[in-house]
DRENTORKOL-3810 file (N, C-alpha, C; in nm, 4 decimals):
REM DRENTORKOL-3810
@n.u->-2.8329; n.v->-2.2735; n.w->-5.3723; ca.u->-2.8615; ca.v->-2.1392; ca.w->-5.3383; c.u->-2.7836; c.v->-2.0714; c.w->-5.2039
@n.u->-2.7589; n.v->-1.9835; n.w->-5.1890; ca.u->-2.6583; ca.v->-1.9171; ca.w->-5.1108; c.u->-2.7432; c.v->-1.8520; c.w->-5.0256
@n.u->-2.7237; n.v->-1.8131; n.w->-4.8759; ca.u->-2.7732; ca.v->-1.7611; ca.w->-4.7938; c.u->-2.6809; c.v->-1.7027; c.w->-4.7140
@n.u->-2.6879; n.v->-1.5821; n.w->-4.7447; ca.u->-2.5733; ca.v->-1.4359; ca.w->-4.7277; c.u->-2.6372; c.v->-1.4138; c.w->-4.5559
@n.u->-2.5230; n.v->-1.4752; n.w->-4.4555; ca.u->-2.5319; ca.v->-1.4375; ca.w->-4.2947; c.u->-2.6023; c.v->-1.2623; c.w->-4.3233
@n.u->-2.6437; n.v->-1.2368; n.w->-4.1855; ca.u->-2.7178; ca.v->-1.1418; ca.w->-4.1682; c.u->-2.6128; c.v->-1.0299; c.w->-4.1235
@n.u->-2.5055; n.v->-1.0915; n.w->-4.0301; ca.u->-2.4308; ca.v->-0.9809; ca.w->-3.9889; c.u->-2.2685; c.v->-1.0639; c.w->-4.0638
@n.u->-2.2154; n.v->-1.0349; n.w->-4.1715; ca.u->-2.0771; ca.v->-1.0853; ca.w->-4.1592; c.u->-1.9581; c.v->-1.0208; c.w->-4.1127
@n.u->-2.0328; n.v->-0.9019; n.w->-4.0699; ca.u->-1.8685; ca.v->-0.7886; ca.w->-3.9906; c.u->-1.9709; c.v->-0.7032; c.w->-3.9288
@n.u->-1.9077; n.v->-0.6526; n.w->-3.8173; ca.u->-1.8876; ca.v->-0.5748; ca.w->-3.7043; c.u->-1.8679; c.v->-0.4728; c.w->-3.7702
@n.u->-1.9665; n.v->-0.3479; n.w->-3.7549; ca.u->-1.9546; ca.v->-0.2465; ca.w->-3.7702; c.u->-1.8788; c.v->-0.1696; c.w->-3.6946
@n.u->-1.7988; n.v->-0.0678; n.w->-3.7016; ca.u->-1.6703; ca.v->0.0022; ca.w->-3.5798; c.u->-1.8000; c.v->0.0539; c.w->-3.4900
@n.u->-1.9033; n.v->0.0639; n.w->-3.4954; ca.u->-1.9919; ca.v->0.1478; ca.w->-3.3907; c.u->-2.0126; c.v->0.0462; c.w->-3.2928
@n.u->-2.0628; n.v->-0.0679; n.w->-3.3766; ca.u->-2.0541; ca.v->-0.1904; ca.w->-3.2786; c.u->-1.9851; c.v->-0.2548; c.w->-3.1608
@n.u->-1.8347; n.v->-0.2691; n.w->-3.2602; ca.u->-1.7610; ca.v->-0.2889; ca.w->-3.2070; c.u->-1.6762; c.v->-0.2021; c.w->-3.0930
@n.u->-1.7036; n.v->-0.0716; n.w->-3.0834; ca.u->-1.7087; ca.v->0.0611; ca.w->-2.9795; c.u->-1.8039; c.v->0.0335; c.w->-2.8749
@n.u->-1.9224; n.v->-0.0125; n.w->-2.9304; ca.u->-2.0238; ca.v->-0.0299; ca.w->-2.7919; c.u->-1.9948; c.v->-0.1238; c.w->-2.7164
@n.u->-1.9577; n.v->-0.2580; n.w->-2.7643; ca.u->-1.9105; ca.v->-0.3673; ca.w->-2.6844; c.u->-1.7778; c.v->-0.3570; c.w->-2.6241
@n.u->-1.6870; n.v->-0.2581; n.w->-2.6447; ca.u->-1.6122; ca.v->-0.2412; ca.w->-2.5723; c.u->-1.6207; c.v->-0.1214; c.w->-2.4627
@n.u->-1.7179; n.v->-0.0336; n.w->-2.4750; ca.u->-1.7149; ca.v->0.0689; ca.w->-2.3883; c.u->-1.8209; c.v->-0.0723; c.w->-2.2580
@n.u->-1.9007; n.v->-0.1792; n.w->-2.2988; ca.u->-2.0161; ca.v->-0.2354; ca.w->-2.1909; c.u->-1.9141; c.v->-0.3635; c.w->-2.1395
@n.u->-1.7607; n.v->-0.3853; n.w->-2.2220; ca.u->-1.7033; ca.v->-0.4751; ca.w->-2.1877; c.u->-1.6025; c.v->-0.4355; c.w->-2.0549
@n.u->-1.5335; n.v->-0.2807; n.w->-2.0906; ca.u->-1.4243; ca.v->-0.2399; ca.w->-2.0048; c.u->-1.4471; c.v->-0.2583; c.w->-1.8689
@n.u->-1.5737; n.v->-0.2506; n.w->-1.8073; ca.u->-1.5846; ca.v->-0.2646; ca.w->-1.6537; c.u->-1.5588; c.v->-0.4212; c.w->-1.5893
@n.u->-1.5495; n.v->-0.4804; n.w->-1.7140; ca.u->-1.5170; ca.v->-0.6460; ca.w->-1.6919; c.u->-1.3752; c.v->-0.6898; c.w->-1.6503
@n.u->-1.2744; n.v->-0.6000; n.w->-1.7065; ca.u->-1.1489; ca.v->-0.6130; ca.w->-1.7069; c.u->-1.1027; c.v->-0.5378; c.w->-1.5777
@n.u->-0.9648; n.v->-0.5829; n.w->-1.6062; ca.u->-0.8995; ca.v->-0.5321; ca.w->-1.4678; c.u->-0.8256; c.v->-0.4175; c.w->-1.4370
@n.u->-0.8331; n.v->-0.3055; n.w->-1.5594; ca.u->-0.8382; ca.v->-0.2185; ca.w->-1.5366; c.u->-0.9045; c.v->-0.0720; c.w->-1.4661
@n.u->-1.0415; n.v->-0.1294; n.w->-1.3718; ca.u->-1.0201; ca.v->-0.0453; ca.w->-1.3074; c.u->-1.0089; c.v->-0.0091; c.w->-1.1899
@n.u->-1.0626; n.v->0.0839; n.w->-1.0946; ca.u->-1.0399; ca.v->0.1306; ca.w->-0.9822; c.u->-0.9861; c.v->0.0553; c.w->-0.8963
@n.u->-0.9745; n.v->0.0709; n.w->-0.7524; ca.u->-0.9582; ca.v->-0.0605; ca.w->-0.6161; c.u->-1.1250; c.v->-0.0472; c.w->-0.6011
@n.u->-1.1552; n.v->-0.1277; n.w->-0.5592; ca.u->-1.2851; ca.v->-0.2123; ca.w->-0.5536; c.u->-1.3201; c.v->-0.1977; c.w->-0.3577
@n.u->-1.1851; n.v->-0.1646; n.w->-0.3047; ca.u->-1.1817; ca.v->-0.1980; ca.w->-0.1395; c.u->-1.2418; c.v->-0.0304; c.w->-0.1122
@n.u->-1.3364; n.v->-0.0489; n.w->0.0287; ca.u->-1.4252; ca.v->0.0648; ca.w->0.0221; c.u->-1.3422; c.v->0.1434; c.w->0.1717
@n.u->-1.3478; n.v->0.2344; n.w->0.1602; ca.u->-1.2174; ca.v->0.3216; ca.w->0.2842; c.u->-1.2619; c.v->0.2681; c.w->0.4238
@n.u->-1.4239; n.v->0.2449; n.w->0.4561; ca.u->-1.4459; ca.v->0.1469; ca.w->0.5759; c.u->-1.3374; c.v->-0.0050; c.w->0.6203
@n.u->-1.3105; n.v->-0.0452; n.w->0.5414; ca.u->-1.2168; ca.v->-0.1066; ca.w->0.5675; c.u->-1.0758; c.v->-0.1118; c.w->0.5767
@n.u->-1.0575; n.v->-0.0106; n.w->0.6052; ca.u->-0.9267; ca.v->0.0616; ca.w->0.6224; c.u->-0.9033; c.v->0.0673; c.w->0.7870
@n.u->-0.8239; n.v->0.0127; n.w->0.8961; ca.u->-0.8371; ca.v->0.0278; ca.w->1.0242; c.u->-0.7055; c.v->0.1501; c.w->1.0256
@n.u->-0.7867; n.v->0.2627; n.w->1.1193; ca.u->-0.6861; ca.v->0.3260; ca.w->1.1421; c.u->-0.6350; c.v->0.2918; c.w->1.2990
@n.u->-0.5061; n.v->0.3600; n.w->1.3218; ca.u->-0.4766; ca.v->0.3346; ca.w->1.4694; c.u->-0.3970; c.v->0.4783; c.w->1.5262
@n.u->-0.3859; n.v->0.4725; n.w->1.6637; ca.u->-0.3607; ca.v->0.6746; ca.w->1.6910; c.u->-0.2086; c.v->0.5634; c.w->1.7338
@n.u->-0.1256; n.v->0.7461; n.w->1.7824; ca.u->-0.0093; ca.v->0.7501; ca.w->1.8289; c.u->0.0321; c.v->0.6445; c.w->1.9358
@n.u->-0.0932; n.v->0.6505; n.w->2.0075; ca.u->-0.0028; ca.v->0.5214; ca.w->2.1126; c.u->-0.0064; c.v->0.3870; c.w->2.1128
@n.u->-0.0833; n.v->0.3683; n.w->2.0112; ca.u->-0.1552; ca.v->0.1896; ca.w->1.9516; c.u->-0.0300; c.v->0.2002; c.w->1.8843
@n.u->0.0435; n.v->0.2849; n.w->1.7600; ca.u->0.1578; ca.v->0.2495; ca.w->1.6816; c.u->0.2798; c.v->0.2284; c.w->1.7279
@n.u->0.2722; n.v->0.2977; n.w->1.9017; ca.u->0.4311; ca.v->0.2942; ca.w->1.9301; c.u->0.3759; c.v->0.1995; c.w->2.0034
@n.u->0.2904; n.v->0.1340; n.w->2.1156; ca.u->0.2978; ca.v->-0.0287; ca.w->2.1612; c.u->0.3337; c.v->-0.1337; c.w->2.0272
@n.u->0.2897; n.v->-0.1134; n.w->1.9237; ca.u->0.3106; ca.v->-0.1820; ca.w->1.8148; c.u->0.4838; c.v->-0.2142; c.w->1.7746
@n.u->0.5436; n.v->-0.0847; n.w->1.7722; ca.u->0.6526; ca.v->-0.0562; ca.w->1.7898; c.u->0.7396; c.v->-0.1579; c.w->1.8746
@n.u->0.6844; n.v->-0.1364; n.w->2.0309; ca.u->0.7724; ca.v->-0.1590; ca.w->2.0905; c.u->0.7761; c.v->-0.3019; c.w->2.1185
@n.u->0.6273; n.v->-0.3240; n.w->2.1059; ca.u->0.6315; ca.v->-0.4895; ca.w->2.0790; c.u->0.7000; c.v->-0.5830; c.w->2.0080
@n.u->0.7541; n.v->-0.5023; n.w->1.8534; ca.u->0.7829; ca.v->-0.5264; ca.w->1.7235; c.u->0.9718; c.v->-0.5533; c.w->1.7821
@n.u->1.0278; n.v->-0.4341; n.w->1.8769; ca.u->1.1805; ca.v->-0.4542; ca.w->1.9288; c.u->1.1876; c.v->-0.6142; c.w->1.9996
@n.u->1.0477; n.v->-0.6615; n.w->2.0437; ca.u->1.0666; ca.v->-0.7655; ca.w->2.1338; c.u->1.0150; c.v->-0.9283; c.w->2.0691
@n.u->0.9647; n.v->-0.9110; n.w->1.9913; ca.u->0.9220; ca.v->-0.9960; ca.w->1.9309; c.u->0.9056; c.v->-0.9626; c.w->1.7290
@n.u->0.9924; n.v->-1.0343; n.w->1.6941; ca.u->1.0295; ca.v->-0.9871; ca.w->1.5331; c.u->0.9692; c.v->-0.9750; c.w->1.4249
@n.u->0.8096; n.v->-1.0591; n.w->1.4567; ca.u->0.7646; ca.v->-1.0642; ca.w->1.3609; c.u->0.5899; c.v->-0.9417; c.w->1.3835
@n.u->0.6044; n.v->-0.8858; n.w->1.5078; ca.u->0.4836; ca.v->-0.8358; ca.w->1.5386; c.u->0.4703; c.v->-0.7056; c.w->1.4144
@n.u->0.4974; n.v->-0.6519; n.w->1.3815; ca.u->0.5002; ca.v->-0.5367; ca.w->1.2769; c.u->0.6339; c.v->-0.4518; c.w->1.1751
@n.u->0.5426; n.v->-0.4642; n.w->1.1088; ca.u->0.6485; ca.v->-0.3965; ca.w->1.0054; c.u->0.5492; c.v->-0.2556; c.w->0.9837
@n.u->0.6384; n.v->-0.1605; n.w->0.9736; ca.u->0.5307; ca.v->-0.0215; ca.w->0.9787; c.u->0.6595; c.v->0.0537; c.w->0.7891
@n.u->0.5187; n.v->0.0498; n.w->0.7110; ca.u->0.5834; ca.v->0.0731; ca.w->0.5845; c.u->0.5216; c.v->0.2415; c.w->0.5538
@n.u->0.6839; n.v->0.2567; n.w->0.4835; ca.u->0.6775; ca.v->0.4036; ca.w->0.4929; c.u->0.6633; c.v->0.4602; c.w->0.3421
@n.u->0.5350; n.v->0.5148; n.w->0.3083; ca.u->0.4452; ca.v->0.5106; ca.w->0.1731; c.u->0.5284; c.v->0.6430; c.w->0.1156
@n.u->0.6222; n.v->0.7294; n.w->0.1538; ca.u->0.6363; ca.v->0.8601; ca.w->0.1338; c.u->0.7702; c.v->0.8380; c.w->0.0323
@n.u->0.7631; n.v->0.9384; n.w->-0.0581; ca.u->0.8847; ca.v->0.9162; ca.w->-0.1299; c.u->1.0261; c.v->0.9008; c.w->-0.0871
@n.u->1.0977; n.v->0.7683; n.w->-0.1683; ca.u->1.2488; ca.v->0.7807; ca.w->-0.1104; c.u->1.3374; c.v->0.8625; c.w->-0.0756
@n.u->1.3448; n.v->1.0067; n.w->-0.1362; ca.u->1.4579; ca.v->1.1005; ca.w->-0.0526; c.u->1.3593; c.v->1.1349; c.w->0.0762
@n.u->1.2748; n.v->1.1374; n.w->0.0794; ca.u->1.1700; ca.v->1.1649; ca.w->0.2461; c.u->1.1840; c.v->1.0426; c.w->0.3050
@n.u->1.2116; n.v->0.9321; n.w->0.3080; ca.u->1.2256; ca.v->0.8225; ca.w->0.3664; c.u->1.3829; c.v->0.8371; c.w->0.4056
@n.u->1.4669; n.v->0.8367; n.w->0.2735; ca.u->1.6210; ca.v->0.8691; ca.w->0.3396; c.u->1.6611; c.v->0.9779; c.w->0.4410
@n.u->1.5837; n.v->1.0581; n.w->0.4234; ca.u->1.5635; ca.v->1.1504; ca.w->0.5374; c.u->1.5633; c.v->1.1421; c.w->0.6635
@n.u->1.5097; n.v->1.0337; n.w->0.7118; ca.u->1.4316; ca.v->0.9900; ca.w->0.7966; c.u->1.3133; c.v->0.9177; c.w->0.8086
@n.u->1.3051; n.v->0.8129; n.w->0.8707; ca.u->1.1707; ca.v->0.7316; ca.w->0.9015; c.u->1.1747; c.v->0.6685; c.w->1.0548
@n.u->1.0686; n.v->0.6025; n.w->1.0808; ca.u->1.1017; ca.v->0.5241; ca.w->1.1850; c.u->1.1878; c.v->0.3964; c.w->1.1721
@n.u->1.2222; n.v->0.3545; n.w->1.2615; ca.u->1.3564; ca.v->0.2766; ca.w->1.2554; c.u->1.2868; c.v->0.1110; c.w->1.2241
@n.u->1.3336; n.v->0.0322; n.w->1.1070; ca.u->1.3220; ca.v->-0.0839; ca.w->1.0989; c.u->1.1923; c.v->-0.0618; c.w->0.9695
@n.u->1.1664; n.v->0.0394; n.w->0.9605; ca.u->1.0536; ca.v->0.0536; ca.w->0.8555; c.u->1.1069; c.v->0.0424; c.w->0.6897
@n.u->0.9901; n.v->-0.0109; n.w->0.6395; ca.u->1.0592; ca.v->-0.0349; ca.w->0.4470; c.u->0.9722; c.v->0.0671; c.w->0.4247
@n.u->1.0229; n.v->0.1433; n.w->0.2875; ca.u->0.9960; ca.v->0.2263; ca.w->0.2235; c.u->0.9485; c.v->0.1430; c.w->0.0902
@n.u->0.7874; n.v->0.1683; n.w->0.0570; ca.u->0.7083; ca.v->0.1497; ca.w->-0.0184; c.u->0.6350; c.v->0.2049; c.w->-0.0940
@n.u->0.6461; n.v->0.2013; n.w->-0.2389; ca.u->0.5052; ca.v->0.2962; ca.w->-0.2976; c.u->0.3979; c.v->0.2249; c.w->-0.3331
@n.u->0.2708; n.v->0.2427; n.w->-0.3417; ca.u->0.1810; ca.v->0.1962; ca.w->-0.4287; c.u->0.1951; c.v->0.0766; c.w->-0.5442
@n.u->0.3159; n.v->0.1263; n.w->-0.6308; ca.u->0.2947; ca.v->-0.0037; ca.w->-0.7332; c.u->0.4046; c.v->-0.0945; c.w->-0.6983
@n.u->0.4747; n.v->-0.0882; n.w->-0.5619; ca.u->0.5457; ca.v->-0.1892; ca.w->-0.5474; c.u->0.4816; c.v->-0.3139; c.w->-0.4948
@n.u->0.3369; n.v->-0.3348; n.w->-0.4927; ca.u->0.2562; ca.v->-0.4009; ca.w->-0.4627; c.u->0.1777; c.v->-0.4526; c.w->-0.5571
@n.u->0.2349; n.v->-0.5538; n.w->-0.6358; ca.u->0.2117; ca.v->-0.6031; ca.w->-0.7587; c.u->0.1065; c.v->-0.7007; c.w->-0.7060
@n.u->-0.0777; n.v->-0.7113; n.w->-0.7564; ca.u->-0.1434; ca.v->-0.7869; ca.w->-0.7725; c.u->-0.1417; c.v->-0.9225; c.w->-0.8003
@n.u->-0.0617; n.v->-0.9396; n.w->-0.9286; ca.u->-0.0629; ca.v->-1.0480; ca.w->-1.0504; c.u->0.0064; c.v->-1.1763; c.w->-0.9474
@n.u->0.1010; n.v->-1.1212; n.w->-0.8635; ca.u->0.2137; ca.v->-1.2525; ca.w->-0.8151; c.u->0.1230; c.v->-1.2669; c.w->-0.6449
@n.u->0.0073; n.v->-1.1936; n.w->-0.5810; ca.u->-0.0140; ca.v->-1.2475; ca.w->-0.4478; c.u->0.0224; c.v->-1.1770; c.w->-0.3097
@n.u->0.0622; n.v->-1.2597; n.w->-0.2307; ca.u->0.1296; ca.v->-1.1650; ca.w->-0.1162; c.u->0.2734; c.v->-1.2164; c.w->-0.1134
@n.u->0.3708; n.v->-1.1725; n.w->-0.0743; ca.u->0.5053; ca.v->-1.1505; ca.w->-0.0476; c.u->0.5248; c.v->-1.2061; c.w->0.0763
@n.u->0.5941; n.v->-1.3088; n.w->0.0734; ca.u->0.6332; ca.v->-1.4003; ca.w->0.2478; c.u->0.6879; c.v->-1.3095; c.w->0.2815
@n.u->0.8158; n.v->-1.2275; n.w->0.2441; ca.u->0.8644; ca.v->-1.0912; ca.w->0.3497; c.u->0.7801; c.v->-1.0041; c.w->0.4525
@n.u->0.6333; n.v->-0.9694; n.w->0.3863; ca.u->0.5458; ca.v->-0.8951; ca.w->0.4299; c.u->0.4628; c.v->-1.0081; c.w->0.5142
@n.u->0.4402; n.v->-1.1363; n.w->0.4472; ca.u->0.3578; ca.v->-1.2168; ca.w->0.5213; c.u->0.3727; c.v->-1.2655; c.w->0.6516
@n.u->0.4852; n.v->-1.2442; n.w->0.7271; ca.u->0.5566; ca.v->-1.3174; ca.w->0.8249; c.u->0.4774; c.v->-1.2151; c.w->0.9390
@n.u->0.4260; n.v->-1.0933; n.w->0.9397; ca.u->0.4435; ca.v->-0.9916; ca.w->1.0139; c.u->0.2909; c.v->-0.9571; c.w->1.0484
@n.u->0.2740; n.v->-0.9845; n.w->1.1653; ca.u->0.1423; ca.v->-0.9634; ca.w->1.2178; c.u->0.0282; c.v->-0.8723; c.w->1.1741
@n.u->0.1185; n.v->-0.7473; n.w->1.1862; ca.u->0.0583; ca.v->-0.6021; ca.w->1.1241; c.u->0.1668; c.v->-0.5328; c.w->1.0231
@n.u->0.1057; n.v->-0.4341; n.w->0.9306; ca.u->0.1521; ca.v->-0.4169; ca.w->0.8764; c.u->0.0949; c.v->-0.2271; c.w->0.8611
@n.u->0.1714; n.v->-0.2047; n.w->0.8992; ca.u->0.1442; ca.v->-0.0540; ca.w->0.9086; c.u->0.2123; c.v->0.0659; c.w->0.8679
@n.u->0.0856; n.v->0.0876; n.w->0.7438; ca.u->0.1075; ca.v->0.2303; ca.w->0.6843; c.u->0.1466; c.v->0.3918; c.w->0.7181
@n.u->0.2352; n.v->0.4616; n.w->0.6958; ca.u->0.2348; ca.v->0.5844; ca.w->0.7157; c.u->0.3056; c.v->0.6688; c.w->0.6243
@n.u->0.2340; n.v->0.7586; n.w->0.6351; ca.u->0.2952; ca.v->0.8683; ca.w->0.5406; c.u->0.3446; c.v->0.9897; c.w->0.5952
@n.u->0.3841; n.v->1.1175; n.w->0.5309; ca.u->0.4077; ca.v->1.2532; ca.w->0.5912; c.u->0.3366; c.v->1.2783; c.w->0.7030
@n.u->0.2232; n.v->1.2634; n.w->0.6995; ca.u->0.1219; ca.v->1.3810; ca.w->0.7428; c.u->-0.0275; c.v->1.3028; c.w->0.7589
@n.u->-0.1010; n.v->1.3817; n.w->0.8073; ca.u->-0.2503; ca.v->1.2906; ca.w->0.7759; c.u->-0.3692; c.v->1.3448; c.w->0.6642
@n.u->-0.2344; n.v->1.4203; n.w->0.6015; ca.u->-0.3675; ca.v->1.5002; ca.w->0.4663; c.u->-0.2300; c.v->1.4397; c.w->0.3383
@n.u->-0.1541; n.v->1.2899; n.w->0.3757; ca.u->-0.1131; ca.v->1.2621; ca.w->0.2775; c.u->-0.2415; c.v->1.1254; c.w->0.2120
@n.u->-0.2509; n.v->1.1366; n.w->0.1254; ca.u->-0.3546; ca.v->1.0794; ca.w->0.0283; c.u->-0.2835; c.v->0.9318; c.w->-0.0060
@n.u->-0.1747; n.v->0.9012; n.w->-0.0200; ca.u->-0.0827; ca.v->0.7687; ca.w->-0.0502; c.u->-0.1269; c.v->0.7022; c.w->0.0601
@n.u->-0.1330; n.v->0.6731; n.w->0.1933; ca.u->-0.1542; ca.v->0.6322; ca.w->0.2488; c.u->-0.2609; c.v->0.5506; c.w->0.2849
@n.u->-0.3571; n.v->0.6321; n.w->0.2083; ca.u->-0.5012; ca.v->0.5062; ca.w->0.2223; c.u->-0.4766; c.v->0.3937; c.w->0.0734
@n.u->-0.4370; n.v->0.4863; n.w->0.0174; ca.u->-0.4192; ca.v->0.3646; ca.w->-0.1753; c.u->-0.3466; c.v->0.3078; c.w->-0.0917
@n.u->-0.2292; n.v->0.2999; n.w->-0.0369; ca.u->-0.0917; ca.v->0.2053; ca.w->-0.0057; c.u->-0.2028; c.v->0.0769; c.w->0.1055
@n.u->-0.2486; n.v->0.1630; n.w->0.1934; ca.u->-0.3718; ca.v->0.0536; ca.w->0.2356; c.u->-0.4574; c.v->-0.0221; c.w->0.1885
@n.u->-0.5306; n.v->0.0445; n.w->0.1149; ca.u->-0.6158; ca.v->-0.0444; ca.w->0.0139; c.u->-0.5475; c.v->-0.1486; c.w->-0.0972
@n.u->-0.4253; n.v->-0.1184; n.w->-0.1570; ca.u->-0.3345; ca.v->-0.2281; ca.w->-0.2722; c.u->-0.3126; c.v->-0.3572; c.w->-0.1614
@n.u->-0.2754; n.v->-0.3157; n.w->-0.0386; ca.u->-0.2061; ca.v->-0.4387; ca.w->0.0370; c.u->-0.2959; c.v->-0.5131; c.w->0.0849
@n.u->-0.4393; n.v->-0.4518; n.w->0.1417; ca.u->-0.5816; ca.v->-0.5226; ca.w->0.1453; c.u->-0.6104; c.v->-0.5868; c.w->0.0381
@n.u->-0.5976; n.v->-0.5558; n.w->-0.0836; ca.u->-0.6433; ca.v->-0.5998; ca.w->-0.2368; c.u->-0.5425; c.v->-0.7213; c.w->-0.2846
@n.u->-0.4478; n.v->-0.6654; n.w->-0.2038; ca.u->-0.3273; ca.v->-0.8181; ca.w->-0.2052; c.u->-0.3240; c.v->-0.9435; c.w->-0.1553
@n.u->-0.4742; n.v->-0.8767; n.w->-0.0798; ca.u->-0.4550; ca.v->-1.0143; ca.w->0.0137; c.u->-0.3823; c.v->-1.0306; c.w->0.1795
@n.u->-0.3311; n.v->-0.9304; n.w->0.1880; ca.u->-0.2823; ca.v->-0.8851; ca.w->0.3193; c.u->-0.3640; c.v->-0.9273; c.w->0.4839
@n.u->-0.5000; n.v->-0.9159; n.w->0.4082; ca.u->-0.6070; ca.v->-0.8902; ca.w->0.5670; c.u->-0.6900; c.v->-1.0259; c.w->0.4462
@n.u->-0.7560; n.v->-1.0917; n.w->0.5921; ca.u->-0.8289; ca.v->-1.2044; ca.w->0.5411; c.u->-0.9705; c.v->-1.1845; c.w->0.6261
@n.u->-1.0143; n.v->-1.2777; n.w->0.6748; ca.u->-1.1666; ca.v->-1.2890; ca.w->0.7145; c.u->-1.1456; c.v->-1.2381; c.w->0.8912
@n.u->-1.0555; n.v->-1.2947; n.w->0.8812; ca.u->-1.0275; ca.v->-1.3056; ca.w->1.0867; c.u->-0.9061; c.v->-1.2288; c.w->1.0696
@n.u->-0.7918; n.v->-1.2367; n.w->1.0248; ca.u->-0.6408; ca.v->-1.1372; ca.w->1.0305; c.u->-0.6854; c.v->-1.0532; c.w->0.9449
@n.u->-0.6909; n.v->-0.9175; n.w->1.0309; ca.u->-0.6498; ca.v->-0.7653; ca.w->0.9892; c.u->-0.5116; c.v->-0.7372; c.w->0.9676
@n.u->-0.4559; n.v->-0.7578; n.w->0.8985; ca.u->-0.3295; ca.v->-0.7293; ca.w->0.9605; c.u->-0.2849; c.v->-0.5411; c.w->0.9218
@n.u->-0.3635; n.v->-0.4967; n.w->0.7864; ca.u->-0.2984; ca.v->-0.4039; ca.w->0.7466; c.u->-0.3971; c.v->-0.2724; c.w->0.7947
@n.u->-0.2884; n.v->-0.1811; n.w->0.8124; ca.u->-0.3625; ca.v->-0.0601; ca.w->0.9049; c.u->-0.2628; c.v->0.0891; c.w->0.8807
@n.u->-0.3454; n.v->0.1620; n.w->0.9460; ca.u->-0.2762; ca.v->0.3279; ca.w->0.9210; c.u->-0.2745; c.v->0.4043; c.w->0.9971
@n.u->-0.1511; n.v->0.4539; n.w->1.0044; ca.u->-0.1331; ca.v->0.5492; ca.w->1.1028; c.u->-0.1083; c.v->0.6755; c.w->1.0828
@n.u->-0.2171; n.v->0.7437; n.w->1.0396; ca.u->-0.2792; ca.v->0.8801; ca.w->0.9660; c.u->-0.1682; c.v->0.9992; c.w->1.0507
@n.u->-0.1241; n.v->1.0226; n.w->1.2063; ca.u->-0.0253; ca.v->1.1030; ca.w->1.1968; c.u->0.1165; c.v->1.0809; c.w->1.1520
@n.u->0.1690; n.v->0.9670; n.w->1.1035; ca.u->0.2737; ca.v->0.9843; ca.w->1.0150; c.u->0.3722; c.v->1.0427; c.w->1.0738
@n.u->0.5164; n.v->1.0756; n.w->0.9585; ca.u->0.6351; ca.v->1.0740; ca.w->1.0146; c.u->0.5889; c.v->1.2269; c.w->1.0802
@n.u->0.5256; n.v->1.2711; n.w->1.0618; ca.u->0.5035; ca.v->1.4103; ca.w->1.1243; c.u->0.5130; c.v->1.3960; c.w->1.2946
@n.u->0.3727; n.v->1.3388; n.w->1.3220; ca.u->0.3573; ca.v->1.2820; ca.w->1.4492; c.u->0.4580; c.v->1.2131; c.w->1.5223
@n.u->0.5273; n.v->1.1411; n.w->1.4287; ca.u->0.6068; ca.v->0.9933; ca.w->1.5162; c.u->0.7346; c.v->1.1303; c.w->1.5652
@n.u->0.7902; n.v->1.2070; n.w->1.4573; ca.u->0.9004; ca.v->1.2890; ca.w->1.4793; c.u->0.8845; c.v->1.3754; c.w->1.5676
@n.u->0.7907; n.v->1.4898; n.w->1.5552; ca.u->0.7297; ca.v->1.5907; ca.w->1.6717; c.u->0.7587; c.v->1.5181; c.w->1.8611
@n.u->0.7192; n.v->1.4296; n.w->1.8563; ca.u->0.6694; ca.v->1.3376; ca.w->1.9981; c.u->0.8512; c.v->1.3072; c.w->2.0186
@n.u->0.9115; n.v->1.3482; n.w->1.9428; ca.u->1.0484; ca.v->1.2674; ca.w->2.0024; c.u->1.1038; c.v->1.1306; c.w->2.0039
@n.u->1.0231; n.v->1.0179; n.w->1.9515; ca.u->1.0116; ca.v->0.9202; ca.w->1.9081; c.u->1.1750; c.v->0.8841; c.w->1.8574
@n.u->1.2252; n.v->0.7426; n.w->1.9007; ca.u->1.3087; ca.v->0.7340; ca.w->1.8002; c.u->1.3070; c.v->0.7244; c.w->1.6398
@n.u->1.3979; n.v->0.7799; n.w->1.5829; ca.u->1.4098; ca.v->0.7748; ca.w->1.4456; c.u->1.5822; c.v->0.7134; c.w->1.3608
@n.u->1.5213; n.v->0.7019; n.w->1.1985; ca.u->1.6750; ca.v->0.6510; ca.w->1.1845; c.u->1.6628; c.v->0.7031; c.w->1.0178
@n.u->1.8132; n.v->0.7525; n.w->0.9812; ca.u->1.7979; ca.v->0.8179; ca.w->0.8536; c.u->1.9110; c.v->0.7419; c.w->0.8020
@n.u->1.8794; n.v->0.7101; n.w->0.6675; ca.u->1.9732; ca.v->0.6331; ca.w->0.5550; c.u->2.0911; c.v->0.7025; c.w->0.5457
@n.u->2.2152; n.v->0.6230; n.w->0.5610; ca.u->2.3440; ca.v->0.6220; ca.w->0.6210; c.u->2.4391; c.v->0.6932; c.w->0.4719
@n.u->2.4582; n.v->0.8214; n.w->0.5126; ca.u->2.5630; ca.v->0.8607; ca.w->0.3907; c.u->2.6663; c.v->0.8658; c.w->0.3651
@n.u->2.7377; n.v->0.8007; n.w->0.2464; ca.u->2.8341; ca.v->0.8131; ca.w->0.2291; c.u->2.9389; c.v->0.9044; c.w->0.2726
@n.u->3.0572; n.v->0.8576; n.w->0.3500; ca.u->3.1458; ca.v->1.0468; ca.w->0.4415; c.u->3.2142; c.v->1.1233; c.w->0.2898
@n.u->3.1494; n.v->1.2263; n.w->0.2584; ca.u->3.2696; ca.v->1.2655; ca.w->0.1585; c.u->3.3646; c.v->1.3607; c.w->0.1756
@n.u->3.4012; n.v->1.3284; n.w->0.3098; ca.u->3.5623; ca.v->1.4067; ca.w->0.3443; c.u->3.6617; c.v->1.3090; c.w->0.3098
@n.u->3.6090; n.v->1.1464; n.w->0.3070; ca.u->3.7204; ca.v->1.0580; ca.w->0.2734; c.u->3.8122; c.v->1.0518; c.w->0.1640
@n.u->3.9597; n.v->1.0521; n.w->0.1405; ca.u->4.0321; ca.v->1.0820; ca.w->0.0288; c.u->4.0935; c.v->0.9711; c.w->-0.0055
END
C-alpha cells in the first residue's frame, strides 16, 4: 500500500505568500534607527569640537556627506568625505573612525536629507553605544560654516600651467 503525501510540491501561490511573509525578516528593509536617536549640535558646539580637535587628535572627526566634487571645492579642515554606502554594515566599525570621541556629520545645509541617513547608518553600524553617543549631526552644515568665516579647506588642484 502506497500513501500519497498531501503536499508533494508547493504551488506558485504558496511560494509567493511565503516570500512576502518572510521578506521583513531579511536584511533588505530600511534602517530601523529612529530620528529620535540622532543628536543634533549647533554651530557653537561644532566650533568647540573643531577647536578641541586641533589640540587633541581624537576629539572629533567631521564627516562631509556631500558629493565628492562639492567636498573638493571646499570643506571643514580635516573632514573626511563619506557617503552612506561607504559605511558597510557587514564588517562592523572601522578602527579609523572608532578612535574618535565624536563623529560629526554635515552636509550642504539644513535641508540636506543625506546627513540624517548617514547619521543613522553610523549608529546602525555600531558607533553609538549605550554610554557613548559619538554620532552627531551639524545641520547648519557647510553653508553655515562658510558664511560665518570659519576656516575652510579645499582640495589641492594640480597646476595646469606647468610645462
